DSSP file (Angstrom, degrees, kcal/mol; ACC not computed):
  #  RESIDUE AA STRUCTURE BP1 BP2  ACC     N-H-->O    O-->H-N    N-H-->O    O-->H-N    TCO  KAPPA ALPHA  PHI   PSI    X-CA   Y-CA   Z-CA
    1    1 A M              0   0    0      0, 0.0     2,-0.3     0, 0.0     0, 0.0   0.000 360.0 360.0 360.0 137.2   -3.4    6.3   -7.9
    2    2 A N        -     0   0    0      1,-0.0     0, 0.0     0, 0.0     0, 0.0  -0.669 360.0-137.0 -87.1 146.1   -1.5    3.3   -9.2
    3    3 A H        -     0   0    0     -2,-0.3     3,-0.1    48,-0.0    48,-0.1  -0.900  22.9-116.8-105.3 131.3   -2.8   -0.2   -8.5
    4    4 A P        -     0   0    0      0, 0.0    51,-0.0     0, 0.0    14,-0.0  -0.247  38.4 -90.0 -65.2 152.4   -0.4   -2.9   -7.4
    5    5 A Y        -     0   0    0      1,-0.1     4,-0.1    47,-0.0     0, 0.0  -0.346  33.8-158.3 -59.3 139.4    0.2   -5.9   -9.5
    6    6 A E        +     0   0    0     -3,-0.1    -1,-0.1     2,-0.1     3,-0.1   0.491  57.6  91.0-104.7  -4.3   -2.2   -8.7   -8.6
    7    7 A G  S    S-     0   0    0      1,-0.2     2,-0.3     0, 0.0    -2,-0.0  -0.134  89.8 -70.1 -82.7-177.6   -0.3  -11.8   -9.9
    8    8 A A        -     0   0    0      1,-0.0     2,-0.5     2,-0.0    -1,-0.2  -0.545  42.0-167.4 -75.5 136.4    2.1  -14.1   -8.2
    9    9 A L        +     0   0    0     -2,-0.3     9,-0.1     1,-0.1    -1,-0.0  -0.903  27.7 144.9-127.0 100.7    5.5  -12.6   -7.4
   10   10 A T        +     0   0    0     -2,-0.5    -1,-0.1     4,-0.1     2,-0.0   0.599  43.7  89.7-114.1 -15.8    8.0  -15.2   -6.4
   11   11 A C  S  > S-     0   0    0      1,-0.1     4,-2.2     4,-0.0     5,-0.2  -0.283  90.0-102.9 -78.8 169.7   11.3  -14.0   -7.8
   12   12 A A  H  > S+     0   0    0      1,-0.2     4,-2.0     2,-0.2     5,-0.1   0.892 123.3  50.8 -60.0 -41.7   13.7  -11.6   -6.0
   13   13 A E  H  > S+     0   0    0      1,-0.2     4,-2.4     2,-0.2    -1,-0.2   0.869 108.5  53.0 -65.3 -35.9   12.6   -8.6   -8.0
   14   14 A G  H  > S+     0   0    0      2,-0.2     4,-2.4     1,-0.2    -2,-0.2   0.901 108.1  49.6 -64.5 -41.7    8.9   -9.5   -7.2
   15   15 A K  H  X S+     0   0    0     -4,-2.2     4,-2.3     2,-0.2    -2,-0.2   0.880 111.0  50.1 -65.5 -37.3    9.7   -9.6   -3.5
   16   16 A T  H  X S+     0   0    0     -4,-2.0     4,-2.9     2,-0.2     5,-0.2   0.907 109.1  52.4 -64.5 -42.0   11.4   -6.2   -3.8
   17   17 A Y  H  X S+     0   0    0     -4,-2.4     4,-2.5     2,-0.2    -2,-0.2   0.919 109.7  48.3 -59.6 -45.3    8.4   -4.8   -5.6
   18   18 A V  H  X S+     0   0    0     -4,-2.4     4,-2.3     2,-0.2    -2,-0.2   0.936 113.2  47.5 -62.2 -46.6    6.0   -6.0   -2.9
   19   19 A R  H  X S+     0   0    0     -4,-2.3     4,-2.0     1,-0.2    -2,-0.2   0.930 114.5  46.1 -60.4 -46.6    8.2   -4.5   -0.1
   20   20 A D  H  X S+     0   0    0     -4,-2.9     4,-2.4     1,-0.2    -1,-0.2   0.859 110.9  52.8 -66.4 -35.1    8.5   -1.2   -2.0
   21   21 A T  H  X S+     0   0    0     -4,-2.5     4,-2.7    -5,-0.2     5,-0.2   0.902 107.4  51.5 -67.4 -40.9    4.8   -1.1   -2.7
   22   22 A K  H  X S+     0   0    0     -4,-2.3     4,-2.2     2,-0.2    -2,-0.2   0.924 111.8  47.6 -59.8 -43.7    4.0   -1.6    1.0
   23   23 A K  H  X S+     0   0    0     -4,-2.0     4,-2.5     2,-0.2    -2,-0.2   0.915 111.6  50.4 -62.9 -42.9    6.3    1.3    1.8
   24   24 A R  H  X S+     0   0    0     -4,-2.4     4,-2.5     1,-0.2    -2,-0.2   0.919 111.0  48.1 -62.8 -44.5    4.8    3.5   -0.9
   25   25 A L  H  X S+     0   0    0     -4,-2.7     4,-2.1     1,-0.2    -1,-0.2   0.889 111.7  50.5 -64.1 -39.0    1.2    2.8    0.3
   26   26 A S  H  X S+     0   0    0     -4,-2.2     4,-2.2    -5,-0.2    -2,-0.2   0.916 111.0  48.3 -64.5 -43.2    2.3    3.6    3.9
   27   27 A K  H  X S+     0   0    0     -4,-2.5     4,-2.6     1,-0.2    -2,-0.2   0.903 110.4  51.6 -64.0 -41.3    3.9    6.8    2.8
   28   28 A K  H  X S+     0   0    0     -4,-2.5     4,-2.6     1,-0.2    -1,-0.2   0.896 108.9  51.4 -62.7 -39.2    0.7    7.8    0.9
   29   29 A A  H  X S+     0   0    0     -4,-2.1     4,-2.2     2,-0.2    -2,-0.2   0.925 111.2  47.0 -63.7 -44.6   -1.4    7.1    3.9
   30   30 A R  H  X S+     0   0    0     -4,-2.2     4,-2.1     2,-0.2    -2,-0.2   0.918 113.5  48.4 -63.3 -43.2    0.8    9.3    6.1
   31   31 A N  H  X S+     0   0    0     -4,-2.6     4,-2.1     2,-0.2    -2,-0.2   0.921 111.3  49.4 -63.8 -43.8    0.8   12.1    3.5
   32   32 A L  H  X S+     0   0    0     -4,-2.6     4,-2.7     1,-0.2     6,-0.4   0.887 109.5  53.2 -62.7 -38.2   -3.0   11.9    3.1
   33   33 A S  H  X S+     0   0    0     -4,-2.2     4,-2.7     1,-0.2    -1,-0.2   0.914 108.7  49.1 -62.2 -43.0   -3.4   12.1    6.9
   34   34 A K  H  < S+     0   0    0     -4,-2.1    -1,-0.2     1,-0.2    -2,-0.2   0.886 115.6  43.9 -63.4 -38.8   -1.3   15.2    7.1
   35   35 A I  H  < S+     0   0    0     -4,-2.1    -2,-0.2    -5,-0.1    -1,-0.2   0.902 127.9  25.4 -73.6 -41.9   -3.3   16.9    4.3
   36   36 A T  H  < S-     0   0    0     -4,-2.7    -3,-0.2    -5,-0.2    -2,-0.2   0.698  93.7-125.0-100.3 -22.4   -6.8   15.9    5.4
   37   37 A G     <  +     0   0    0     -4,-2.7    -4,-0.2    -5,-0.4    -3,-0.1   0.447  62.7 141.2  85.4   0.1   -6.5   15.4    9.2
   38   38 A W        -     0   0    0     -6,-0.4    -1,-0.3    -5,-0.1     2,-0.2  -0.386  60.8 -97.5 -70.7 154.8   -7.9   11.9    8.8
   39   39 A S     >  -     0   0    0      1,-0.1     4,-2.0    -3,-0.1     5,-0.2  -0.475  19.6-132.1 -74.7 145.2   -6.4    9.2   11.0
   40   40 A V  H  > S+     0   0    0      1,-0.2     4,-3.0     2,-0.2     5,-0.2   0.874 108.4  57.9 -62.2 -37.0   -3.8    7.0    9.4
   41   41 A A  H  > S+     0   0    0      1,-0.2     4,-2.0     2,-0.2    -1,-0.2   0.906 106.2  48.0 -61.0 -42.0   -5.6    3.9   10.8
   42   42 A S  H  > S+     0   0    0      2,-0.2     4,-1.6     1,-0.2    -1,-0.2   0.908 112.9  47.9 -65.0 -42.4   -8.8    4.9    9.0
   43   43 A I  H  X S+     0   0    0     -4,-2.0     4,-2.3     1,-0.2    -2,-0.2   0.928 111.2  50.6 -64.6 -44.9   -6.9    5.4    5.7
   44   44 A N  H  X S+     0   0    0     -4,-3.0     4,-2.6     1,-0.2    -1,-0.2   0.867 105.2  57.7 -62.0 -35.7   -5.1    2.1    6.1
   45   45 A K  H  X S+     0   0    0     -4,-2.0     4,-0.9    -5,-0.2    -1,-0.2   0.915 109.8  44.0 -59.6 -43.1   -8.4    0.4    6.7
   46   46 A N  H  X S+     0   0    0     -4,-1.6     4,-0.7     2,-0.2    -2,-0.2   0.852 110.3  54.8 -72.2 -34.2   -9.6    1.7    3.4
   47   47 A I  H >X S+     0   0    0     -4,-2.3     3,-1.3     1,-0.2     4,-1.1   0.924 103.8  56.0 -62.1 -42.8   -6.3    0.8    1.6
   48   48 A R  H 3< S+     0   0    0     -4,-2.6    -1,-0.2     1,-0.3    -2,-0.2   0.809 103.3  55.9 -60.3 -29.1   -6.7   -2.8    2.9
   49   49 A K  H 3< S+     0   0    0     -4,-0.9    -1,-0.3    -3,-0.2    -2,-0.2   0.742 114.2  38.6 -72.0 -22.4  -10.1   -3.0    1.2
   50   50 A S  H << S+     0   0    0     -3,-1.3    -2,-0.2    -4,-0.7    -1,-0.2   0.479 104.8  65.1-113.8  -3.2   -8.7   -2.1   -2.2
   51   51 A V  S  < S-     0   0    0     -4,-1.1     5,-0.1    -3,-0.2   -45,-0.0  -0.894  87.2 -93.7-122.0 152.9   -5.3   -3.8   -2.5
   52   52 A P    >   -     0   0    0      0, 0.0     3,-2.0     0, 0.0     4,-0.2  -0.220  42.6-106.9 -59.0 153.6   -4.4   -7.5   -2.7
   53   53 A R  G >  S+     0   0    0      1,-0.3     3,-1.8     2,-0.2    -2,-0.0   0.802 113.5  67.2 -53.8 -37.1   -3.5   -9.2    0.6
   54   54 A Q  G 3  S+     0   0    0      1,-0.3    -1,-0.3     2,-0.1   -32,-0.1   0.667 100.6  50.5 -64.3 -14.6    0.3   -9.4   -0.2
   55   55 A Y  G <         0   0    0     -3,-2.0    -1,-0.3     1,-0.2    -2,-0.2   0.386 360.0 360.0-102.6   2.4    0.5   -5.5    0.0
   56   56 A R    <         0   0    0     -3,-1.8    -1,-0.2    -4,-0.2    -2,-0.1   0.451 360.0 360.0 -85.4 360.0   -1.2   -5.0    3.4
């Protein structure tokens, strides 16, 4: 698993990175749910524990 950048991202590319990272994490949660049968809500809860606030 890749870990998102934790510094400040204020430029246009940084904002794009944050948006794309949120999408990637959401897709990973859906895929994991399909594979394991776990609820997406439960997976997202654990993702929120492990990533910086800007990616939630």
